[in-house]
C-alpha positions in Angstrom: 96.7 199.4 130.8 94.4 196.3 130.9 90.9 195.9 132.2 92.0 194.3 135.1 93.1 198.1 135.7 88.7 199.1 135.9 87.4 196.4 137.3 89.3 196.3 140.4 88.1 200.8 140.0 84.5 199.6 139.1 83.8 198.6 143.1 83.4 201.0 146.0 84.9 199.3 148.6 87.9 198.8 146.5 87.7 203.2 145.5 87.5 203.2 149.3 90.3 201.2 149.9 92.3 203.6 147.0 90.9 206.7 148.8 92.0 206.1 152.4 95.5 205.4 151.0 95.7 208.3 148.9 94.7 210.7 152.0 96.3 208.7 154.8 99.1 206.9 153.5 101.1 204.0 153.4 98.7 201.3 156.0 98.8 197.6 157.4 96.2 195.1 155.7 94.5 194.9 158.8 94.2 198.6 159.6 92.6 198.8 156.5 90.5 195.8 156.8 89.4 197.1 160.4 87.7 199.9 159.2 85.2 197.9 156.9 82.2 195.8 158.4 83.1 193.3 155.7 84.8 190.2 157.0 88.8 189.6 156.7 88.7 187.2 153.6 86.4 190.0 151.8 89.0 192.9 152.2 91.8 190.5 151.4 90.0 189.6 148.3 89.8 193.2 147.1 93.6 193.6 148.1 94.6 191.2 146.3 92.4 192.3 143.3 94.1 196.2 144.0 97.4 194.6 143.6 97.1 192.4 140.8 95.2 195.2 138.9 98.6 197.0 140.0 96.5 199.9 141.5 98.9 199.1 144.8 101.6 197.3 146.1 102.2 195.1 148.9 105.4 194.7 151.2 106.5 192.7 154.0 107.6 193.8 157.0 107.5 191.2 159.6 103.8 189.7 159.5 102.2 192.5 158.6 101.5 192.7 154.8 101.8 197.2 154.8 99.5 198.7 150.9 100.2 201.8 149.4 98.4 203.4 146.0 100.8 202.5 142.7 101.5 206.0 141.4 102.7 204.9 137.8 99.4 202.9 137.9 97.0 206.1 138.4 99.9 207.5 136.2 99.1 205.4 132.8 95.8 205.6 133.6 95.4 209.9 133.2 97.3 209.8 130.4 95.4 207.2 129.3 92.1 209.3 129.8 93.9 212.5 127.8 94.3 211.1 125.2 90.8 209.0 125.1 89.2 212.2 125.7 91.0 213.6 122.4 93.6 216.0 125.2 95.9 215.3 123.1 94.7 216.1 120.0 95.3 218.6 117.4 92.3 219.9 115.0 93.0 218.9 110.9 
């Protein structure tokens, strides 16, 4: 798991996008952008950052790009945190 994941999660707008996708499922880029006051290019940058970190998947349907959460990466994050916090270790 690279630093790109933590960098991507460090931004509140990107966390909002992830929460939106988690709650509502797959969404087109335009619908995601419409829910923010930031410009389209700014939201596009956030989506690209999430995609580059592997946190979201982007699927083209015609001229529309549909974004969805990449649950595999979140499972990896949870496993890493479990190990990091020592939950996976036994006392000796």
